[in-house]
Every structure is written in structure tokens, then in C-alpha cells.
C-alpha positions as a printed Julia matrix, in Angstrom:
218×3 Matrix{Float64}:
  29.67  -25.39   28.12
  26.22  -26.25   26.69
  25.45  -29.88   25.92
  24.98  -30.99   22.26
  21.24  -31.3    22.91
  20.98  -27.77   24.3
  23.0   -26.44   21.38
  20.76  -28.21   18.89
  17.65  -26.79   20.51
  19.11  -23.28   20.34
  20.07  -23.76   16.68
  16.6   -24.88   15.69
  14.8   -22.23   17.75
  11.81  -21.02   15.81
  12.18  -17.55   14.36
   9.52  -15.13   15.54
   7.64  -13.5    12.66
   7.2    -9.74   12.95
   4.88   -7.33   11.13
   5.05   -3.56   11.56
   1.89   -1.47   11.17
   2.84    2.14   10.48
   0.3     4.91   10.94
   1.8     7.0     8.14
   0.0    10.22    9.02
   1.11   10.01   12.68
   4.65    8.94   11.74
   5.11   11.74    9.2
   3.81   14.5    11.43
   5.87   13.2    14.34
   9.0    13.59   12.23
   7.8    16.98   11.06
   7.24   18.14   14.65
  10.8    17.06   15.48
  12.07   19.04   12.48
  13.49   15.85   10.94
  12.76   16.71    7.33
  16.25   15.53    6.39
  15.21   12.0     7.44
  12.04   11.75    5.32
  13.92    9.74    2.64
  13.82    6.71    4.9
  14.46    3.07    3.97
  11.48    1.75    5.92
  12.3    -1.97    5.99
  15.96   -1.43    6.86
  15.07    1.08    9.57
  12.46   -1.04   11.32
  14.5    -4.23   10.91
  17.28   -2.6    12.91
  15.09   -2.92   16.03
  14.63   -6.7    15.72
  16.46   -9.33   17.76
  18.46  -12.16   16.16
  15.57  -14.6    16.57
  13.05  -12.21   14.96
  12.25  -12.09   11.25
  10.64   -9.2     9.38
   7.57  -10.39    7.46
   6.23   -7.02    6.36
   6.11   -3.3     6.96
   2.53   -2.25    6.32
   2.35    1.5     5.79
  -1.11    3.06    6.11
  -1.59    6.44    4.45
  -3.59    8.52    2.0
  -2.5    10.45   -1.08
  -2.11   14.17   -0.25
  -4.49   16.51   -2.02
  -1.63   18.91   -2.86
   0.07   17.77   -6.07
   3.65   18.59   -5.02
   3.27   16.65   -1.76
   1.7    13.72   -3.61
   4.67   13.57   -6.01
   7.2    13.53   -3.15
   5.24   10.83   -1.36
   5.06    8.76   -4.55
   8.84    8.93   -4.96
   9.34    7.7    -1.4
   6.93    4.82   -1.9
   8.37    3.76   -5.27
  11.85    3.61   -3.75
  10.67    1.6    -0.75
   8.6    -0.8    -2.84
  11.79   -2.22   -4.31
  11.7    -4.23   -1.09
   8.73   -6.57   -1.49
   8.15   -6.59    2.27
   7.02   -2.95    2.12
   3.24   -2.78    1.65
   1.07    0.32    1.21
  -2.54    0.36    2.38
  -4.26    3.54    1.25
  -7.1     5.45    2.83
  -8.4     8.73    1.47
  -8.77   12.41    2.25
 -12.25   13.92    2.47
 -13.03   17.6     2.77
 -14.38   18.67    6.16
 -15.98   22.02    6.93
 -14.35   23.92    9.79
 -15.61   27.17   11.29
 -13.04   29.85   12.05
 -13.68   31.21   15.6
 -12.05   34.56   14.76
 -13.32   35.52   11.31
 -16.54   33.43   11.45
 -15.87   32.08    7.96
 -16.16   28.39    7.06
 -13.27   26.58    5.41
 -12.87   23.16    3.87
  -9.85   21.23    5.11
  -8.77   17.7     4.11
  -9.27   15.0     6.75
  -7.76   11.54    6.48
 -10.27    8.69    6.54
 -10.17    4.89    6.85
  -6.62    4.67    8.25
  -7.55    3.66   11.81
 -10.06    1.1    10.55
  -7.58   -0.33    8.04
  -4.89   -0.69   10.71
  -7.32   -2.39   13.1
  -8.57   -4.82   10.42
  -5.03   -5.76    9.34
  -3.75   -6.01   12.91
  -6.52   -8.37   13.98
  -6.69  -10.26   10.68
  -2.98  -11.11   10.65
  -3.16  -12.55   14.17
  -6.34  -14.51   13.48
  -4.78  -15.94   10.3
  -1.48  -16.72   12.08
   0.64  -14.44    9.88
   2.93  -13.23   12.68
   4.08  -13.86   16.25
   4.79  -10.21   17.1
   2.8    -7.16   16.02
   4.47   -3.76   16.24
   2.22   -0.73   15.96
   3.95    2.53   15.0
   1.7     5.34   16.2
   0.82    7.62   19.08
  -2.89    7.57   18.3
  -4.88    6.27   21.28
  -7.84    5.56   18.98
  -6.04    2.3    18.18
  -6.36    0.9    21.69
  -9.53   -1.2    20.94
  -7.86   -3.68   18.53
  -4.93   -4.13   20.94
  -7.3    -4.75   23.85
  -9.17   -7.3    21.72
  -6.0    -9.18   20.78
  -4.74   -9.2    24.36
  -7.85  -11.2    25.26
  -8.14  -13.21   22.06
  -4.57  -14.56   21.98
  -2.76  -13.81   25.21
   0.54  -15.33   24.05
   0.73  -12.96   21.08
   3.14  -10.08   21.69
   2.14   -6.54   20.82
   4.66   -3.72   20.9
   4.15   -0.01   20.29
   6.72    2.29   18.69
   5.96    5.96   19.32
   6.96    8.31   16.47
   9.05   11.36   17.44
   7.04   13.86   19.49
   4.16   11.37   19.85
   3.04    9.23   22.79
  -0.04    7.68   24.39
  -0.42    6.45   27.94
  -3.3     4.16   26.93
  -1.26    2.44   24.22
   1.67    2.07   26.59
  -0.5     0.4    29.21
  -1.87   -2.16   26.73
   1.38   -3.12   24.99
   4.06   -5.52   26.22
   6.87   -3.17   25.2
   7.2     0.43   24.03
   9.94    2.18   22.06
  10.32    5.94   21.68
  11.66    6.54   18.18
  12.6    10.1    19.07
  15.53    8.61   21.0
  16.91    6.95   17.85
  17.83    9.88   15.65
  21.07    8.1    14.71
  19.13    5.17   13.25
  17.02    7.49   11.09
  20.3     8.93    9.79
  21.87    5.49    9.21
  18.96    4.09    7.22
  18.42    6.68    4.51
  17.89    5.62    0.91
  20.46    6.47   -1.75
  19.94    9.95   -3.24
  19.38    8.24   -6.62
  17.29    5.07   -6.71
  17.01    2.88   -9.81
  13.6     1.24  -10.2
  13.07   -2.23  -11.71
  12.26   -0.73  -15.12
  15.51    1.26  -15.1
  13.9     4.59  -14.31
  15.92    6.67  -11.85
  14.18    8.68   -9.14
  15.91   11.35   -7.11
  15.53   12.28   -3.48
  13.09   15.24   -3.39
  14.69   18.66   -3.32
  14.47   20.15    0.15
  14.66   16.85    2.03
  18.08   17.72    3.42
């Protein structure tokens, strides 16, 4: 049986502050590759909180993305974000899409395709900035993009006691990220948690407006 002193120390154990950094583009296309369209209507904070230990506290879920150029996709994305923003811990950091010329090797024509910009830089700046400013004790990066290894390598040297974890979206992985992180989680193994943490089909916003789960997300 623990002594009163030991019990008191356990009771007053400092909660570890956790921030998630979600590479929205990588996360979305990972779910799409897994054919998990029915799980797009995800309660982000509830879902990611389900992976935390009892002595860990969610500070924020920072979701990095850009507004789709296609109007119908942009409207569905906006609905998802409005519903999630009812939880003040859900933060959106937007990049942008720029048109990039791509040559077709078969028909020899040139096409313009949208390419997401600023996301990697924004994630790196936030990841490093939050550690430097002592905003969290654990950083969890949700991506399979190995381009994000430099900020992790920097933090591993800058503050060795800071814990960095990587959550790989479904159908996404990176050996380099795995080697640099203290712990990795493969979200493709947690289909049941995606199912458990879906938003209500109808969500009432603070102004009373009701938004509906997009048609087709079933």
C-alpha cells in the first residue's frame, strides 16, 4: 500500500500538455486511400484525445490545410471546420493552392493543376515555436510526409527532454519520421476509433444555424 507521501506526489503529478499538428492534406488523402469516406465527418478533438493517457491534457489540435479550388469541396470542408470549431481547442492554419504547370508525357499537352503551398513551413514554424515558447510538453505530428523531418531533428537537439510522437494517417508512413520520433502510431489500425468519434449528423452552431453532414459522407 503506498505511503501518504507517495499518494500525494501521485495526486499532484503535473499534467503533460499535448498539441497535435495535423497535416490536413496528408490526413485527408490517407483516409481517401483507405476508402474511409464515411469517417470524414470526424470530431477532431475527441478523436485525438482518445489517444492520450490519464496524465496528458489536450491543449490544441492545429489543423493545417488550404481551401480547395473546387467550390463543392470547399463547401464540404467549411462545414467540417465550422462543426469542429465549436471546440475552441481546434485551430485552423491555412495555406493556399497555387496553379502549377504539368506536362502530360502521353499527349504532350500542358495542364495547370493546383498545388498546396505553405503547409510544411507553417507546421514547422508552429512545431518549433510552441516548444520554444513552452506551450506544450508533448508534440504529436499527424503526417506521413518525410519533408517534416528537419523541424523534428532540430527539436531533438534543442530540447532533448521534449517528447515528439508521430501519428501516421491511414495508408501513410515514413521511415525517416519513425526514426526521429519517440513513439509512432498507425491510425490505419484504429478504424473503430474513427467510427466512435463522428460528429452528429446535424450540428447547431453558436448562432443557432444548423449544418448537416455532407451528402455522400456515408
